[in-house]
N, CA, C and O of each residue as an XYZ file, in Angstrom:
296
protein
N      94.562    125.075     99.727
C      96.027    124.492     99.858
C      97.124    125.223    100.492
O      98.133    124.666    100.924
N      96.929    126.360    100.535
C      97.978    127.365    101.276
C      97.749    126.916    103.029
O      98.755    126.504    103.608
N      96.913    126.975    103.535
C      96.865    126.637    104.512
C      97.360    125.281    105.349
O      97.978    125.170    106.408
N      96.796    124.253    104.374
C      97.227    122.726    104.441
C      98.828    123.030    104.779
O      99.226    122.892    105.936
N      99.860    123.513    103.556
C     100.860    123.614    103.057
C     101.816    124.215    104.624
O     102.906    123.954    105.134
N     100.762    125.040    104.901
C     101.510    125.818    106.326
C     101.503    125.329    107.461
O     102.355    125.589    108.310
N     100.279    124.349    107.666
C     100.211    123.595    108.846
C     101.250    122.476    108.870
O     101.770    122.035    109.895
N     101.486    122.078    107.649
C     102.418    120.746    107.247
C     103.471    121.160    107.544
O     104.321    120.346    107.907
N     103.712    122.228    107.509
C     105.238    122.720    107.553
C     105.428    123.178    109.050
O     106.607    123.190    109.403
N     104.462    123.574    110.045
C     104.496    123.952    111.311
C     104.828    122.736    112.179
O     105.682    122.596    113.054
N     103.747    121.745    111.600
C     103.950    120.235    112.151
C     104.848    119.491    112.118
O     105.116    118.671    112.996
N     105.556    119.705    110.901
C     107.231    118.727    110.594
C     108.407    119.823    111.110
O     109.572    119.428    111.082
N     108.102    121.301    111.619
C     109.553    121.733    111.855
C     109.800    121.566    113.218
O     108.922    122.012    113.956
N     110.919    120.956    113.828
C     111.555    120.544    114.864
C     111.593    122.038    115.670
O     111.025    122.133    116.758
N     112.246    123.117    115.112
C     112.031    124.310    115.959
C     111.122    125.215    116.457
O     111.396    126.239    117.082
N     110.157    124.852    116.193
C     108.787    124.928    116.477
C     108.258    124.652    118.039
O     108.635    123.621    118.597
N     107.432    125.531    118.696
C     106.934    124.989    119.918
C     106.501    123.686    119.786
O     106.527    123.127    118.689
N     105.996    122.995    121.062
C     105.413    121.339    120.594
C     103.990    121.622    120.719
O     103.230    120.866    120.114
N     103.391    122.786    121.547
C     101.964    123.179    121.247
C     101.708    123.421    119.850
O     100.814    122.843    119.233
N     102.549    124.338    119.310
C     102.785    124.894    117.804
C     102.126    123.405    117.078
O     100.973    123.159    116.723
N     103.286    122.620    117.035
C     103.077    121.588    115.920
C     102.037    120.665    116.143
O     101.629    120.022    115.175
N     101.412    120.447    117.541
C     100.570    119.538    117.640
C      98.959    120.323    117.223
O      97.955    119.647    116.996
N      98.977    121.629    117.190
C      97.789    122.442    116.802
C      97.717    122.279    115.649
O      96.630    122.125    115.091
N      99.241    122.275    114.806
C      98.911    122.461    113.469
C      98.190    121.231    113.050
O      97.175    121.203    112.354
N      98.903    120.101    113.609
C      98.843    118.472    113.312
C      96.867    118.567    113.495
O      96.088    118.369    112.562
N      96.525    118.864    114.725
C      95.140    119.019    114.960
C      94.218    119.465    113.690
O      93.284    118.902    113.118
N      94.993    120.943    113.454
C      94.280    121.445    112.327
C      94.119    120.698    110.875
O      93.174    120.635    110.088
N      95.474    120.149    110.856
C      95.273    119.150    109.438
C      94.594    117.894    109.528
O      94.167    117.402    108.483
N      94.404    117.211    110.781
C      93.297    116.193    110.957
C      92.205    116.372    110.749
O      91.604    115.638    109.965
N      91.547    117.487    111.436
C      90.294    117.920    111.362
C      90.141    118.621    110.199
O      88.973    118.486    109.835
N      90.758    119.301    109.446
C      90.354    120.303    108.325
C      90.797    119.664    107.194
O      89.988    119.405    106.303
N      92.278    119.286    107.060
C      93.063    118.585    105.861
C      92.307    117.386    105.321
O      91.988    117.409    104.133
N      91.979    116.312    106.090
C      91.318    115.531    105.264
C      89.573    115.269    105.804
O      88.896    114.370    105.304
N      89.170    115.970    106.606
C      87.880    116.004    107.075
C      87.441    115.314    108.662
O      88.032    114.290    109.005
N      86.716    115.735    109.302
C      86.774    114.929    110.669
C      85.773    113.650    110.380
O      85.143    113.477    109.336
N      85.769    112.964    111.308
C      85.692    111.517    111.381
C      83.658    111.855    111.752
O      83.138    112.839    112.278
N      82.973    110.508    111.174
C      81.913    111.208    111.507
C      81.673    110.709    113.064
O      82.359    109.767    113.461
N      81.058    111.101    113.635
C      80.483    110.671    115.443
C      78.780    110.283    115.397
O      77.824    110.988    115.072
N      78.832    109.119    115.781
C      77.693    108.995    115.797
C      77.105    108.480    117.211
O      77.670    107.612    117.875
N      76.074    109.026    117.539
C      75.768    108.918    118.998
C      74.806    107.672    119.334
O      74.160    107.194    118.401
N      74.664    107.051    120.796
C      73.955    106.005    120.356
C      72.613    105.888    120.020
O      72.091    104.895    119.513
N      71.777    107.491    120.478
C      70.253    107.924    119.672
C      70.210    107.232    118.462
O      69.435    106.294    118.276
N      71.472    107.888    117.135
C      71.186    107.228    116.441
C      70.851    105.682    115.692
O      70.566    105.641    114.495
N      70.897    104.853    116.253
C      70.936    103.671    115.971
C      71.861    102.973    115.195
O      72.930    103.570    115.062
N      71.797    102.153    114.776
C      73.364    101.840    113.716
C      73.016    102.445    112.390
O      72.036    102.434    111.645
N      74.215    102.977    112.396
C      74.134    103.478    110.972
C      74.480    103.018    109.607
O      74.253    103.615    108.555
N      75.169    101.661    109.799
C      75.514    100.617    109.263
C      74.399     99.574    108.917
O      74.483     98.767    107.992
N      73.493     99.678    109.659
C      72.238     98.525    110.050
C      73.013     97.208    109.587
O      72.909     96.553    108.550
N      73.912     97.024    110.825
C      74.613     95.547    110.721
C      73.708     94.674    111.149
O      74.434     93.788    110.701
N      72.692     94.003    111.651
C      71.805     93.161    111.655
C      71.294     92.623    110.285
O      71.218     91.490    109.811
N      70.969     93.882    109.823
C      70.407     93.315    108.169
C      71.343     92.924    107.612
O      71.200     91.812    107.103
N      72.670     93.589    107.442
C      73.491     92.998    107.077
C      74.073     91.290    107.229
O      74.398     90.488    106.353
N      74.034     91.167    108.715
C      74.421     90.224    109.176
C      73.096     89.036    108.630
O      73.359     87.833    108.612
N      72.072     89.415    108.322
C      70.746     88.680    107.949
C      71.021     88.151    106.273
O      70.876     87.002    105.855
N      71.408     89.228    105.574
C      71.955     88.859    104.157
C      72.971     88.335    103.767
O      73.044     87.683    102.725
N      73.967     88.562    104.603
C      75.283     87.195    104.749
C      74.563     85.514    104.927
O      74.781     84.628    104.101
N      73.770     85.345    106.050
C      73.230     84.414    106.403
C      72.345     83.900    104.957
O      72.446     82.726    104.600
N      71.716     84.612    104.387
C      70.622     84.107    103.380
C      71.811     83.702    102.579
O      72.023     82.497    102.717
N      72.679     84.309    101.771
C      73.773     84.226    101.396
C      74.065     82.795    101.403
O      73.742     81.908    100.613
N      74.842     82.775    102.623
C      75.630     81.152    103.121
C      74.354     80.129    103.182
O      74.750     78.999    103.467
N      73.019     80.192    103.006
C      72.184     79.317    102.835
C      71.897     78.874    101.507
O      71.555     77.741    101.167
N      72.122     80.178    100.585
C      71.801     79.832     98.950
C      72.626     79.256     98.610
O      72.310     78.558     97.647
N      74.152     79.103     99.068
C      75.305     79.118     98.636
C      75.134     77.616     99.008
O      75.423     76.916     98.037
N      74.721     76.820    100.210
C      74.692     75.581    100.733
C      73.568     74.781     99.757
O      73.552     73.610     99.378
N      72.860     75.629     99.567
C      71.765     74.988     98.909
C      71.942     74.706     97.655
O      71.595     73.606     97.223
N      72.589     75.781     96.745
C      72.978     75.330     95.635
C      73.791     74.649     95.564
O      73.599     74.012     94.528
N      74.992     74.204     96.199
C      75.840     73.113     96.244
C      75.428     71.990     96.723
O      76.295     71.145     96.945
N      74.160     71.692     96.984
C      73.645     70.661     96.948
C      74.419     69.932     98.629
O      75.362     70.353     99.299
N      73.420     68.603     98.850
C      74.137     67.608     99.967
C      74.967     67.286     99.442
O      74.977     66.864     98.286
N      76.270     67.462    100.497
C      77.493     66.541     99.896
C      77.213     65.132    100.459
O      77.973     64.256    100.045
N      76.325     64.790    101.268
C      76.317     63.275    101.593
C      75.210     62.916    100.701
O      75.087     61.708    100.901
N      74.487     63.200     99.987
C      73.898     62.640     98.788
C      74.068     62.157     97.536
O      74.368     62.956     96.649
N      73.945     61.094     97.305
C      74.971     60.005     96.738
C      73.956     59.809     95.313
O      74.253     58.869     94.576
N      73.111     60.434     95.039
C      71.962     60.573     93.823
C      72.798     60.481     92.505
O      72.237     60.551     91.411
């Protein structure tokens, strides 16, 4: 926590060199909140969006089936 506070103080201190402020900001972004996940194209689709879209289509079809045909007057 002490390091994060130091980096925060440097990043906000307008009397510090711009490069130091930028470096402190980068350190906070990288280590303060964790680095963003990086996915390479070889890993494929980590969220499996194709399966998600298929499940959404199935859900929509089930809703329409349960709702019935609005033109059916039985």
